[in-house]
C-alpha positions in Angstrom: 32.2 -16.8 24.9 28.9 -17.1 24.4 29.0 -20.2 22.2 25.6 -21.5 22.1 24.5 -18.9 20.7 26.9 -18.3 18.2 25.5 -22.2 17.5 22.2 -21.1 17.0 23.0 -18.0 14.8 25.1 -20.2 12.8 22.4 -22.7 12.2 19.5 -19.9 11.5 21.8 -18.5 8.8 22.2 -21.9 7.1 18.4 -22.7 7.4 17.3 -19.2 6.4 19.9 -19.8 2.7 18.8 -23.2 2.6 14.9 -21.9 2.0 15.6 -18.6 0.7 19.4 -18.8 -1.1 21.3 -16.0 -1.6 21.6 -13.3 -4.2 24.4 -10.8 -4.9 25.3 -7.2 -5.0 24.9 -4.8 -1.7 20.8 -4.3 -1.2 19.5 -2.6 1.0 15.9 -3.2 2.2 13.9 -0.6 4.2 18.0 -3.5 10.7 17.0 -8.7 21.0 15.2 -5.9 21.3 15.3 -1.8 21.7 12.1 -0.8 22.9 9.7 1.6 19.6 11.4 4.1 19.1 8.7 6.4 17.3 7.3 8.0 19.8 10.9 9.6 19.8 10.8 10.7 16.3 9.9 14.5 16.6 11.2 17.1 14.0 13.9 15.7 12.4 15.0 13.2 15.4 16.7 10.4 14.5 17.6 8.9 17.8 18.8 5.6 17.9 15.9 5.1 20.4 13.1 7.1 22.1 16.2 8.8 24.4 19.0 7.5 22.0 21.4 4.7 22.1 21.6 1.0 23.2 23.6 -0.4 25.9 25.6 -3.5 26.1 25.4 -4.2 29.3 21.8 -5.8 28.8 20.8 -5.3 25.3 18.0 -2.5 26.5 17.2 1.3 25.7 20.0 3.8 26.7 18.7 6.6 28.3 21.8 8.2 27.2 21.7 10.8 24.7 22.8 8.6 21.0 21.7 8.4 17.6 22.4 11.0 14.6 20.7 14.7 16.0 18.5 15.7 12.9 16.9 19.0 14.0 20.0 21.3 13.4 22.4 19.7 11.7 24.7 17.6 13.0 26.7 18.2 16.2 30.5 18.9 16.5 32.9 19.5 13.7 31.9 16.7 11.4 28.6 18.3 10.1 27.2 16.7 7.0 26.7 19.5 4.0 24.6 21.5 6.2 21.0 21.5 8.1 17.5 20.8 7.6 16.8 24.6 7.2 16.2 24.7 3.0 14.2 21.9 3.1 10.9 22.5 0.8 7.8 22.9 2.2 4.7 20.4 1.9 3.2 22.9 -0.9 6.1 22.2 -3.3 4.3 18.9 -3.7 2.9 18.2 -7.3 0.2 15.4 -8.2 -3.7 15.4 -8.3 -7.1 15.8 -6.7 -7.2 11.8 -5.8 -8.9 9.8 -3.2 -5.5 8.1 -1.2 -3.1 9.5 0.3 0.2 8.6 1.3 1.0 10.3 4.8 4.6 11.4 5.6 5.6 12.3 8.9 7.9 14.2 11.3 11.3 12.5 11.6 10.6 10.2 8.4 14.5 11.1 8.2 16.6 8.3 6.4 20.4 7.2 6.3 22.6 5.8 3.3 23.3 2.5 4.5 26.0 -0.1 3.5 26.9 -1.6 0.0 28.8 -5.1 0.2 31.0 -4.0 -2.9 32.1 -1.2 -1.1 35.4 -0.5 1.4 35.3 1.2 4.4 36.9 4.3 3.2 34.2 4.6 0.2 31.5 4.1 3.4 32.4 7.0 5.0 32.3 9.1 1.8 29.2 8.0 1.2 27.5 8.5 3.9 24.2 10.9 3.7 20.7 11.4 4.8 17.4 12.2 3.4 14.3 13.9 4.5 10.8 13.4 3.6 8.9 17.2 4.0 5.9 15.5 6.6 2.3 16.1 4.7 -0.4 14.2 3.5 0.4 14.0 -0.5 -2.9 12.5 -2.4 -2.1 9.5 -4.6 -4.0 7.5 -7.3 -6.2 4.7 -6.8 -6.3 3.7 -10.4 -3.0 2.2 -12.2 -1.0 4.0 -14.7 1.6 6.8 -14.8 1.5 9.9 -13.7 3.2 13.4 -13.3 4.3 13.9 -9.3 6.9 15.9 -6.8 7.3 14.8 -3.2 9.5 17.5 -1.5 12.3 16.0 0.1 15.9 17.1 1.4 19.1 15.6 0.9 22.2 16.3 3.1 24.8 14.2 1.1 28.2 15.3 0.4 28.7 16.6 -3.3 31.2 19.1 -4.7 28.5 20.5 -7.1 26.4 21.1 -4.2 23.5 18.9 -2.5 20.5 17.7 -4.9 17.4 19.4 -4.4 13.8 19.1 -6.3 13.9 19.5 -10.3 10.5 19.4 -12.1 8.4 17.0 -11.5 9.1 13.0 -11.8 6.8 10.3 -13.3 4.6 7.9 -10.6 4.3 4.4 -11.7 0.7 2.6 -10.1 0.1 -0.9 -9.6 -2.2 -1.9 -7.1 -3.6 -4.9 -7.0 -6.8 -6.7 -5.1 -5.1 -9.5 -2.7 -7.0 -11.5 0.3 -9.9 -9.1 0.8 -7.9 -5.5 0.3 -4.9 -3.8 -2.0 -1.9 -4.7 -2.4 -0.7 -1.1 -2.8 2.1 -0.5 -4.9 4.1 2.6 -6.6 7.2 3.7 -7.5 8.2 7.4 -7.9 11.2 8.6 -9.9 12.3 12.3 -9.5 14.8 14.2 -11.1 16.8 16.4 -8.8 19.6 19.4 -9.2 22.2 20.8 -8.1 23.2 24.3 -8.0 26.5 23.4 -10.4 23.9 21.6 -12.7 24.7 18.3 -11.5 21.6 16.0 -12.2 20.3 12.8 -9.9 17.4 11.0 -9.9 15.7 9.5 -6.7 13.9 6.7 -6.7 11.6 5.5 -4.1 9.2 2.0 -4.3 6.5 1.6 -1.6 4.3 -1.5 -0.8 2.6 -2.7 1.8 -1.0 -4.4 2.1 -3.7 -2.5 3.1 -7.7 -3.5 3.4 -10.3 -2.2 1.0 -11.4 1.0 2.8 -8.5 2.2 4.4 -7.2 5.1 2.4 -4.5 6.3 4.0 -0.9 4.8 3.7 1.2 5.9 6.3 4.5 3.5 6.0 6.9 6.7 5.3 8.4 7.4 9.1 11.5 6.6 9.4 11.7 3.5 10.7 12.7 -0.1 10.3 9.6 -1.7 8.8 8.6 -5.5 9.0 10.1 -6.2 5.6 7.9 -9.3 5.1 4.5 -6.8 4.9 6.1 -3.2 3.7 8.6 -2.9 1.1 10.1 0.6 0.8 13.4 1.3 -1.2 14.5 4.8 -1.3 17.8 5.5 -3.4 19.5 8.7 -5.2 21.1 7.5 -8.6 23.5 8.6 -10.7 21.5 7.3 -13.5 17.8 6.6 -14.1 17.7 3.6 -15.7 20.9 2.3 -13.3 19.8 3.0 -10.2 21.6 0.4 -7.7 25.5 1.3 -8.9 28.3 0.9 -6.2 27.8 5.1 -5.7 24.5 5.7 -5.4 23.0 6.3 -2.0 20.6 3.6 -0.6 18.5 5.0 2.4 17.1 2.9 5.1 16.4 3.0 8.9 18.8 5.3 10.6 18.8 3.3 13.7 16.4 0.4 13.2 15.4 0.6 16.8 13.1 -3.1 16.9 15.4 -5.1 14.7 17.9 -7.9 16.8 21.0 -5.9 18.3 24.5 -7.7 18.0 27.6 -6.8 19.5 31.3 -7.5 18.6 33.1 -7.1 22.4 36.9 -6.5 21.8 39.7 -6.6 24.6 43.1 -5.4 23.5 45.8 -4.6 25.2 44.9 -0.8 25.6 41.5 -0.9 26.4 38.2 -2.2 25.3 35.5 -1.6 22.2 31.8 -2.9 22.2 30.3 -2.6 18.5 27.1 -2.5 18.4 24.9 -3.4 15.2 21.2 -3.7 14.2 20.4 -6.4 12.1 17.4 -6.8 10.3 16.0 -9.1 8.1 15.6 -9.8 4.0 14.4 -12.4 2.3 17.3 -13.2 0.4 19.8 -10.4 -0.2 22.4 -9.3 2.4 20.4 -8.2 5.3 19.5 -4.6 6.1 21.3 -3.0 9.4 22.7 -0.3 11.0 25.8 0.0 12.9 24.6 2.3 15.8 27.0 2.5 18.6 30.7 2.1 19.7 32.1 2.5 23.0 35.0 1.5 25.1 37.9 2.9 26.9 41.8 3.6 24.6 44.9 4.3 27.1 42.6 5.3 29.8 40.1 7.4 28.0 36.8 6.5 28.1 35.1 7.2 24.3 30.8 6.3 23.8 29.8 7.3 19.7 27.1 7.5 18.6 27.0 9.9 15.7 25.7 8.5 12.4 28.5 10.4 10.5 30.8 9.2 12.5 30.3 5.6 12.4 31.2 3.5 9.0 30.4 -0.4 8.4 31.2 -2.4 5.9 30.2 -6.0 5.6 30.5 -8.9 2.8 27.5 -10.9 2.0 25.2 -11.9 4.2 27.5 -10.2 7.2 29.3 -13.3 7.5 32.8 -11.0 7.8 32.2 -7.4 9.1 34.3 -4.3 9.0 33.8 -1.6 11.6 35.6 2.0 12.1 34.9 4.7 15.0 35.9 8.5 14.6 36.2 9.9 18.2 34.5 12.9 19.0 38.2 14.2 20.4 41.5 12.5 19.4 43.3 10.0 21.8 46.4 10.4 21.5 47.7 10.3 17.7 44.3 8.0 17.1 41.2 9.8 15.5 39.8 6.7 15.9 39.7 3.0 15.4 39.3 0.3 13.1 38.2 -3.8 13.1 38.2 -5.7 10.5 37.8 -9.1 9.2 34.9 -10.1 12.7 32.9 -12.7 12.2 29.8 -13.7 13.8 31.4 -16.9 15.0 34.2 -18.4 16.8 36.8 -16.0 16.0 39.3 -17.3 12.9 42.3 -15.3 13.8 42.1 -13.0 10.2 41.0 -10.2 12.9 42.5 -7.3 13.6 42.4 -4.0 15.5 44.3 -0.6 14.5 44.6 2.7 15.4 43.2 5.4 12.4 43.3 8.8 11.2 40.3 11.1 10.7 40.0 9.4 7.2 40.0 6.2 8.4 43.7 5.5 7.4 45.8 3.0 10.2 48.6 4.2 12.2 48.9 1.2 14.3 48.2 -2.4 15.1 46.6 -3.6 18.4 47.4 -6.8 19.5 43.5 -8.1 20.2 43.7 -10.4 23.6 39.6 -11.5 23.3 37.1 -11.8 21.4 33.3 -12.2 22.3 30.2 -11.7 20.1 26.3 -11.6 21.6 24.0 -12.7 18.4 20.9 -11.1 19.5 19.1 -14.5 19.9 
């Protein structure tokens, strides 16, 4: 086990807490290194790297296929509520003849992230994705409140159907001059409604410093942005005045391609498993991130899962304790997948447990863990 990496990670966490403190809740800001995948973000593609995936052996980009295929919906039986075919066109935008442009590029797809207050079972139920329709959308350069509608498309499990565009919403603009440039800030509250009449609110907040002569803001591309320079929040809310409830959807990068890769490796009596987590940065709250891959062997059969809907994750505050579940493409024996709980990013504490599970994450059989290793990504 790489104790130096563990000690370094623990010290880094303590130093971080000493300087910025902690905050409660399950915030997800807009999770070493994997190659920059922006060039690979094609029309609706949210692969975990340029060609997908992440390799445990060397921490580099894996050329195998990986990530969530968003072009035509998901492959396999565990598809979301539908593909992106019914997404609204950019002409559904509502705004004004304003001098600045909010640019949404191809591949601007974000995945629903974890909330530390939930369970693994709740995380599975609350998976989903949002696609921002590509286009150049005028935004005001003057502060105030404006009528606005941004074309978006959602893929979330919901018995009344997925939320779709309704009437225009409200764009709050609060720009300010700073450091010889402009601190660009907008907050959008946009009504959505399902075919069954259920009402939702899409909250989108974006903030970034730009030079005074820049008129195009191009941060909405689906990638993981540096949280110390770019601030992006995308939340699907049940109630406009109370966003970030436990069953709301908070969206972030699907792959966190430029974040720090971390790997929990478990050896057990019937095989082994590597759990790949991409850890982002945060000023105070629980760090954002994404569980992007689970690969290993169970009872002699190899599995390598990189599909978003089949990888489930939930942490405690600051990821001090972590629960993972992977659903196989095809069952192995009576196991639909594996669940590993109570993993920690330092020396094992003896509370770690591994189970075979059914397709709803119900435990079938506990498996004895024989070895645990952790690569912190430093």
